[in-house]
N, C-alpha and C positions, 0 to 999 in steps of 0.2 A: 404685735410688731414692735420692735424696739431698735435702738441704734446708738452707736457711740459717736460723739462729735466733739467739738471744741478744737482739738488739735488733729482731728481726722475729718474726712469728708462725711457730712451727714447723709442719711438715707435720702436718695434723690426721688423726686416726684416721678420721673420717667420710669424708674424701676417698678413703682407701684402701678402706674398706668399700663405698663407692659404686662404685668401679672393679671390685671383686671381684664385686659383685652383677650388674654388666653383663657378666660373663664374661671380664674382662681378667685375665691372669696377672700377679701382682705379686710380684717378688722383693725381698727386703730383705737387705742385707749391709753390713758395714764400719763404718757410721756410724749416723745416725738410722734408716736402713733396717733395720739389725740390731735396733735397739731396738724399732721398730714391729713387726718380724716376731715378736719374742719376745712382744709383747703381743697380736698378731692372728693368729698361726699357727693358732689354733683355728678361725678364720673362713675359712681357706684361703690366707692369705699364706704364701709360701715363704721360710724363713730359710736363709741360706747362710753358711758360714764359721765361724771360731773366735769372732769377736766376737759373732755371733748366739748361739753355744753358751754363751759366758760370761754373756750377759744371761739366756738361757733357764734356766741352772742357778743363777743368783743370785750369780755372782762380782761382777757390777756391777749396779746398779739405777738409777744417775743418768745423765742425758744428758751431764754434764760429762766422763764417761769417754771420750767420742768427740769432744768439742768441740775445734774448732781455730779460734783467733782469726786473722783476716787483715785486711789493710787494705781499706777500701772503694774505694780507687782504686789504679791500677797493677796489676801482676801479682798474682794471687790466691794468693801463696805463704803457707803457714802460718807463724805466728809461734811457736807452741808445739808441743810433742810431745804428742799425745793419750795419755791414761793407758793405753789398751788397748795401744798400741805399747810403752810402758814395761813393762807387765806381760809382754808377749811377750819382751822383753829379759831381765827378771828370771827367767822360766821357763828361758830358754836358758842364763842364767848358772848356774842351779841344776844343769841337766843337764851343764854343762861343769865343774862342781866349783868354780866361782869364788865361789858364794854358797850359804850354808846355807839350808835351808828355813825354819828359825825366823827367821833374819835377814831373809829375803825378805818374810815377813809383816809384820815391824816396819817395813821400808823402805816397803812399799806403803801401810801405814797412814799413815806420815808424808807420802808423796807425795799421797795422797788429800786431805789437809788443805790442800794448796797450791792457791791459786786458779788455775783452769786456764790462763788466758793467760800465767801466769808460769812454767809448766812447760816451759821451754826446755831444750835439750840441756845447756847449761852449768849450769842450775839443778838438773837431775836429778843431775849429777855432784857438785855442791856438797852437795846433800841427802844423797847416799850417803856422802860423806866425813864429814858431820856425824853420821851414824848409825853411824859406826865401820866403814864398808865402803869404804876407799880402793881396795882391790883391784878391787871391782866398778866403781868410778868410773873407774879407769884402763882396765880391760877394755872398758867400755861406750864410753868416748871413742875408743879405738883402733879398735873395730869400726865405729863410726859414721863416723869419719874415712876409713876405707878404703872403706866403702860406705854412703852416706847412707840407703839404703833397706833396710839389713840387718834392721831390726826393724819395718819398716812393715807391720804386720798388716792395717791398713785397706786398703792397696793390694793385698795378696795376696788378701784376701777379695773385693774389688771385681773383680779379674781372674777369680776363681773364679765369681763371680756372672755375669759376662759370658759365660764359657764355658758355664755351664748355660743361660743364655738362648739361646745359639746352638744348643745341642743340642735344647732344647725347640722352637725354631723349625724346625729340620730335621725333627724328628719330626712336627710339625704339617703341614709341606709334604708329607712322605711320605704321611701319612694322607690329605690332600686329593687328592693325585695317585692314590693307590691307590683311593680311592672313585670317582674319575673314571674310572679304567681299568676298574673293575668295572661301571660303569653300562652297562646295556643288554645285558650278557652273558646268555646263556640260563642259567637256574637261579640267577640272582643277583637280589637285591632292588634296586630302584631307589634311588638315594641319597635320603636324607630331605630334605624341604624345609627351607630355612633356618629356624632357630628364630625365633619372634617375639620382639621385644624384651621383656626381663623386666619384669614389672609387680609392684608391691608390693601384697601382700594384708595387710589388717589383722591384727595378731597375735591368736592365740586367747587366751581369758581366762587370766590369770595369766602369760602370756608377755611378757617385756620386749622392747620394740621400739627399735632404735637409730635409726630414721628420725625424728629429732627436728626441731624447728623450726630448729635451728642447721644441720643437714644440708641442709634445704630452702633456707635462705638462701644457703648455699654453692652449691647447684645453680643457684639463680636468678642468681647472680653469675658463675659460672665454667663451668657445664655446659649452659647454654641455647644455642640455635642462634646467637644474636647476643649479643655481649658487652654491648650496651646495652639489652637487653630490660627489665631492672629499672628503668632510668631512663625508658624509654618508657612503661612501665606507670605509674610514679609521675607522669609528666606528665599522663596521662589521668585518673588519680585526682584530681589537684589542679585541673587547668585545664579539664576537660570538664564543662560544666554538667549533662550528661545521664548522667554516669558512674554515679550511683546506680542507674539502670535497668539498666545493663550489669552491675553487681555483683549485683543481685538475680537477673537471668537466669543469671548464672554459678552462684550458689548453688543455684538450682533445677535446673540442667542439667549440672553438671560431672561428668565421668566419673572424677574422681579417687577411687581406692578409699578414701582417707583421709577423704573427705567423706560426709556422710550421704545426699546426693542420689544417690550411686552404688549404694546398697543399697536400703533400703525407701522411699526417696524423701525429699526435703527436708521436705515438708509433714508427713509422718508423724514424722520426727525432731523437728521443732519441737513437735508436740503431745506427744510422749513426754517431751521434755526440759523444756518450759516449761509444760506442763499444757493441759487442754482449752480454757481461756479464750484461749490463744494462737491458736486456729484462726481467729478473726475478725481477728486482726492481719495474717494472711497476705494478705488481699484488700483491705486498707486501705492505700493508699500512705503515709499519715501514720503509722499505728500500726506498720507493718512495721519502723520504726526501732527498736522495742523488741526485735525479733528480731535485727537486725544489730548492735545494741549488745552482744549476748551471744555470738552465733555469728559469728566473724570468722576463718576459717581462712586460712593463708598459702598462696597459689597456688603451683603447681609450674610455673614458666615453661620448664623443660626439656621439658615435655609440649607438643608443638605444638598439640594440640587446646585445651588450657586457655589457652595464649597467644593462640590465635586468638579464643576467646570474649571474652577481656578486652580485646583490641586491635581489636575489630571495627569500632569507630568511628574508628580512627586514620587520618589522612590523610597524604599526602606532605608537606604543609605542616607538620603536627605533627612528623614525623620531622626535617625540616629545622630547625625551631625548637629541638627538643631538642639537636641537634648544635650549633647556634649558641650557645645559652645555656651549654652545658657548655664550649664552646670559650672563651667570654668569661670563664668562671670560671677556667679554666686560665691564660689570658693574664694575668688580674688577679693570680693567686697567683704566677705566674712573675715578674711585675714587682714584686711586694711579698713577697719570701721570708719576711719576718718575720710575715706573716699566715697564717691557716689558716681552713678552713671551721668548725672548732670554735669560733672566736671569734664566729661569728654565733649569738647567743644564742637559746635556745628561746623566750623572750618575743617577740623580733623575728619569728621564724617564725610564732608563734601569731597575732600581729597581722596579718601578711600573709594567713594562712589565713582569719581571720574576715572580712577585707575582700574577699578573692577569692570566698568562698562566700556572703557577705552574711548571716552569722549572728553571734550574740553569743558572748561568751566563756562558759566554764563548761559547763553541761549542753548548751546548744545546739551548741557546738563538738564536744563528745564524741559527740553523736548524729550529727552530720554526718560525723564521722570513721568511725563504724561503717557509715553508708550508703555510704561510698566505699571500704570495705575496709581501713581503718586501725584497729587495735585500740585506739589511744589518740592523743590530741593529740601526745604525745611522738614516736610513730612517724611521724605525719604531718609533724611538724617536721623529723624526720631525713630524710624523703623529699624535702622541699622544699629543704633546705639546699644541695645541689649546684646548684639552679636559681636561688637567691636573687640572686646577683650579676647574672646575665644577665637575670633578670626585672626587677629594679629598673633596670638600664641601659635595657632596652626601654621601661619605663614613662617614664623620664626623656626618652628620645628622642621618644616619642609626645606628651608634653606640650609639647615644644619645637618640634614640627613643624607647629604650627597645624592640628592635626586631620587631617594627611595620613596618619597611621598609627594603629593601634590595637592593643591587646593584650587 
């Protein structure tokens, strides 16, 4: 497992936890994998190698210890020496009698203060000389010149992780073949049926649950059957006039264990949470907006059943329009690299939403957001933003085509 960070989002813990819950073996070694394994081994992630051990035992605690700066273009060669590799060299120097233990601690303290992209091989030697250890500086330089990978602990750990992955794969194959060979033999049990996909049960009282809204947003974006499902749902929420009925049916019939409809029933949940007076709201199409204004769960689009409930009114034309509008947005941004979607202000999106839905600003807009599955106008504006350029372009074309088109 590896990842790019610094100016990008680092690999998130929730992604690893999601994979573990689905029965996927996750190994972590060498770099951010070692750091994540030290944080998540209690949940089943497997840590491998010395770097993992150093994080696990508190030798290092920051991600800068494994960070390697590299150019965004050209070969991905590292610019600096990661601190864990320098630490391996320092330990080797102590074992070789080149460096005293007390001096090694002072040297590492000084190296840790150096900004990680500046920790080049030459800089490591210069700092060692500054700290009064020219012998180590010369020894380190000679060893690296003779073998650039002499102290590459990250590489060693990565190879160890790959070897372990190979052994685990061989064991799994042998187990599968062994189970198949035993199938049908007299006196042996038939192989068990494939396990059903893991489902998440609500935590017991007092138990903390890591299945947060952030995890579900990640699943909707990256773990759903189609990568554009979150955009397709947003299109239906915004542009389908009858989507409030779809959302209400979803609340009443969703199998999501995190939703009240899956347990004692949505109607019972509403009465418990909002009081007996809320019972009459459930059967009134106007008053039900009081319910949706309060209860607005985030769907799990990685669940095919939930996705089917929410997209049941989607047509092929809708899918084509989603693809077209998103493509127009990409083309516009490619042609104008100085622009971004973030420059489309929330106020602009809010005005488009009020016109599209035929409601007023303020409370009317907030109520309509709840009826369509948006917790707030801000969330609705965020969902609209990727469509805004394509939508406005289509509106402009419709107005200039003398009524031959419509949006």
